[in-house]
N, C-alpha and C positions, 0 to 999 in steps of 0.2 A: 532451765530447759535448753538443750543444745539443738541447733538447726543445721541442716546440711547447707553447704556454701551456696548452692543454687537457690534455696529457699531464702537465705539471707539476702541475696541480691534482689530477689523478687520483692521482698519486704522493703528493702532500701529504695527501690525504684518507685514503689507505691507511695512511700512516705515522702520521697523527693517531689513527686508530683503534687502531693497535698501541701507541701511547703511553698509551692510556686515554681519549682524548677521544671522546665518544659523539655529539657533534653537530658539524657542519662546514659551512661555507659561505663564499662570497666576495661582498663588496659593493664597489661603486665608491666612491671617496672622496667623490663628490658625490651619493651615493644619497639623502641626507636633507637637502635644502635647507631643510626646515621647522625644523630644530633650533635655529637662531639665534632665531627668533621664540618657540618654546616655552620656551627657556631664559630669554630676556629677560622674558617674561611672568611666569614663576615668581619671578624675582628681584625684579621690580617689586612683586609681591604680598607679598614678604617671606617666602615659604614656606620659605626655606633657614634661617631662624632665625639662630643664632649661628655657623653654618658659613660664616664670612667667606671661606674659601678658594674657595667656589663663585663668589662675586662677583669675587674677585681674579683668578680664572682664566677668567672668562666668555668673553673674546675668543678664547682658545685652545680652549676647550671647545666653542664653537658649531659647529665643523666640523673634520674631520680635516686639511684643508689649512691651517687656521689654526694647528694644532699643528705640522704638518710640511708645508710647501708642496709638497715633492716627492711626496707621497703620491698614488698612482694607484689602488691597490686595497687592500682590507683583508680579511685572512683572519680569520674569526671561528670560534672553537671553544668547545665547551661540555662540561663534565664533570658527570655526575650526582652529587648529594650527598643523594639521597633518604633520609629517615629510615626506621627499621625499623617504627615505630608512629606513629600520629597524634599530633602534638605537642600538640594541644588537650587530650588526656587528662591531660597532666602539670599542667595548670592546676587540676585538681580537688583535688590533694593540696597543701594550703596550707603544709605543713611542708617542701616541696621548694623549692629555688631553681631557677627555670626559666630555663635558658640556651637561646637560640635554636639551632635545628638547625645552622646554619652554623658555630657556634662550639663545638660539642661534640667536634670532631675536631681534627686538626692544622690550623694556619693555612693556608687555601686558597691564599694568596699564595705560600707556600713550595712547596706541592705543584704548583701549576700552572706557576710561573715556569721551573723547570728543563725541564719537558716542552716548554713553549712555545719556549724558546730553541733546543732541539734541532730542533723543527719549522722555526723561522725559519732556522736554519743550513742546512737542506736546501733551503729556497726560495732562499736567497742563492747557494748553489752551483749549483743547477740553472738559475736564471734570470740569474745574474750580476747580481743586484739588491741594492740596499740594503734593509735591514729594520730595524724598530724593534718591540720587544715591550712590551706593556702588560697588566698584570693589576690593574685597579682601583686603581692608584697614580698615575695621571696624569689630566689633564683630558680624558678620553675618555668619550663617551656610549655605553657598550657596548650597552645594551639596544636602543635604536633601530637601531644598526648591526647587531646580531644579527638583528633583525627583517628588515632589508634583505637580510641574507645567508641568510635562510630558516630560521634556527634555531628560530624561534617568533614570537610576537607579544606586544607589551606589553599585558597585561590591564588591566582597569579599576582594578586596584590598583597599576598602573605597573610591576609586575615582569614579567619575561619569562615567558611560558607556552609550554610545549612540548606537542605532541600525544603525545609519547612519554615525557616525564619530568615533566609537570606544572609546578609552580613551582620545581623543585629543580635548577637548572643554574647552576654557576659558569662565568663567561665569561672568555675571554682573547682578545686581539687582536694581530695582526701587521700593522703598516703596512708597505707596500712601494712602491717607485717602479716596480715591474713592472706591466705591464698584463695582468691575468688575467681570464678569462671569469667574469662574475658569476653567482651563483645566482639562482633565482627567489625573490623576497621572499615571506615568509609572510603570509597574510591573517588578519584578526581572526576568531576563533572564539568570542568571548565571548557573542555573541547577546544575549538579553534578561536573562541571569543577572546578579544584583547581590549574590551572597553575600559577596564580598570586601568590598564597601562596607558591607553591612548588619551584618557581624560586628564592625566596628571599634569598640572600647569608647569611643573619644573622637571619633568622626566626623571623622577626619583627612583625609577625601577631600571637598574642596569640590565636586567634580564627578567623574564617571567619567574615569579616566585622568589625574587630577590629585591630587597628594599635597601636603598642607600639613604640613611637618615639625614646625612649631611646635605641632601637635596630636597628634603621633605618639609613642607610648610608647617605641618603639625609639630615637627621637631623644633623649629625655630620659634614658634609662638607658644610653646608649651615647656620644652626642656631647656632650651638655650638660654644662658644667663647674660649674654652680652648684647650689644646692639645687633639687631637683625641685619645681616649683610645686605648691601645695596642691591645685589642681583635678585634678592627674594622679596623686596618690599613691594614692587608693583604687582608681581604675581600673587602676593598675599591677599589682594582685594580687600574685602571687609571681614576676613576671617580673624577673629580676635582670640580664639582658643580652639585649637585643633583644626582638622580638615576632613570632610566626609566625602570628598569627590569620588575616590576610587571605591568606597563602600556603596555609596548611593547609586552609582551607575550600573551595578551588577544586575544582570537579568533575573537572577534567582530571587531578587527582592519582590518579584511579582507574587510570590507565595507568602511574603511576610505580612505580618499584621501588627497593629499597635500594641505596645507593651500591655500585658494583662496586669502586672504588678503596679498598683497605684503609685508607689514610691518611685517607680522608674519612668513614670509618665512626665513629659516636659512640664515645667512650671511656666505659666504664661509669661511671667515677668522676665524669665531667662530666654524665652524664645523670641521676644520682640524688644530687644535692647536698642535704644536710640543712642547712636554714637555721641551726639552733641550733649546728651545728659551724662554720659559716662566720663567725659572729660572733666567734670566738676567734682568727681568723687574724691573725698579724702580717705585716709586709711581706715578710719572707723566706719564710714559709710560703705566702703568696699567690703569690709568684713561682714557687715550686717546683711548686705544684699546677697553675698555668695556664701553665707553660712551653710554648712552641710553640702556644699557643691565642690567638685574637684577643682573648680576655678580658683577657689580660695588659696590653694597651695602655691599659686603663682606669686602671691604678694601683690600689693597695690602698685608698686613701681613697675614691675614687668607687665602688669595688666595695662597700665596707662601707656607704656611703650607700644604695646600691641594696638591699642585704640588709636594712638597717634598715626601709626602706619595706615590704619583703615581710614581715618579722617583725611589723611593726605591723598588717599586714592579716591575719596568720595566726590571731590570737586565742590564741596560745600563751603563756599567762601564766607557764609554767615558764621562759621565756627572759628574764623581767624582770631577773634578776640580771645576766645577760650584757650586756643592753642598758644597764643602769645603769653598768656598768664602762666602757662606751664614752663616758660623759659626761666621762671624763678623757683621751680621745684627743687627741693634739696637733693634729689637723686640725679646724677648725670645721665643715667639711662633715659629718664624722662626728658631732660633738657635737650639732649642730643636728638631724640626723635621728634621733639617739638620743632627744632630747627628744620629738619627734613620736611615735616608736614607743612611748615610755612613756605618753604621753597616751592612746594607743589601748588599751594593755594594762592599765594600772593603774587601780584604783578611786580615788576622790577623796581618801581619807584617806592612802593610800600615796603617791600622787602629791604630796600636800602635803608629806610628810616628805622625799621625794627632792628636791623643789624647794628646800626650806629648806637642804638640805645642799649643793647644787651651784650654785644661781643666784647666791649671793653671791660666789662665786669666779670667775664667768664674766665675761669682758671683751669678747668679740666681740659686736657689735651684732646680727648675723644670728642668733646662737644665742640671745641674750636675747629676740629677737622670737618665737622658737618657744615660749617659756614663756608668752607672753601670748595 
């Protein structure tokens, strides 16, 4: 049986809602001709930092047709992952390891991918069309496409904002060679508000709607593979994975609600991580605790690096012994940040003794530099 495009879209929307997607819209493949310029400008400025994959995939990323020339329409869907409480409150307890809201539940890629494939299969059958499914794992600029599809608008913090769900939407995309009626794009409702820009601890926004990742805390504790630069360690506070400040402060969150999808609700053990306990994790324990979580992609060494920054900022002198043991860790990332944490927590006499014990055995130049 053949359906008219409008009826296909109506059926898709109904099925998307049944699958748990709470936002739905359709954009034309050529709806955002401005993307190539925006992307090239950001890359020329070096705002992508060490994320070389952004430059390497720039040609395919700049438009949907560059990624798949047959693309005619894009179905964009969103699912709410709103937290139960304001994430900014967790920053106040310096003994907690603060994990970004999006990483406190099951990995959203796993949750969305199966649902999206089912929806794409329905489209393929009804329209006799080709389809391709993407959930933040390909060079697709999901946020501007979601704006074109009417799911929300890119706020001044560059994240999609919804009038119904605030800053808390995971996005999925279905590219298709079928011609589908497009949705009305969403307009910008930020007005004169600058709360997301003002709250940033490191002034990572060179201008409204522009993000310089090389000044972003989430970049350093998530993407960056080296030692976190000195200038960003104190501002990091107790953030050990991601940063929610600019998302959490948005006034549109007053309309947000807790995630309806159970798999996207925070796991209690990930929302209340004690820093002192995290310092004792070996690789196997790390993998066990964060199985199925985006945090696992960090690897245990970078995770410990982040925890040591947070412990150094905590003022918890009771953790000195645990930090000192990490001076023997096989990874220089961990040893170097353990030195920094000890410098924050130890008095000069104790630090001198620790330094005498460990510095003479150290061979890595980056770790030795932390002692000076």
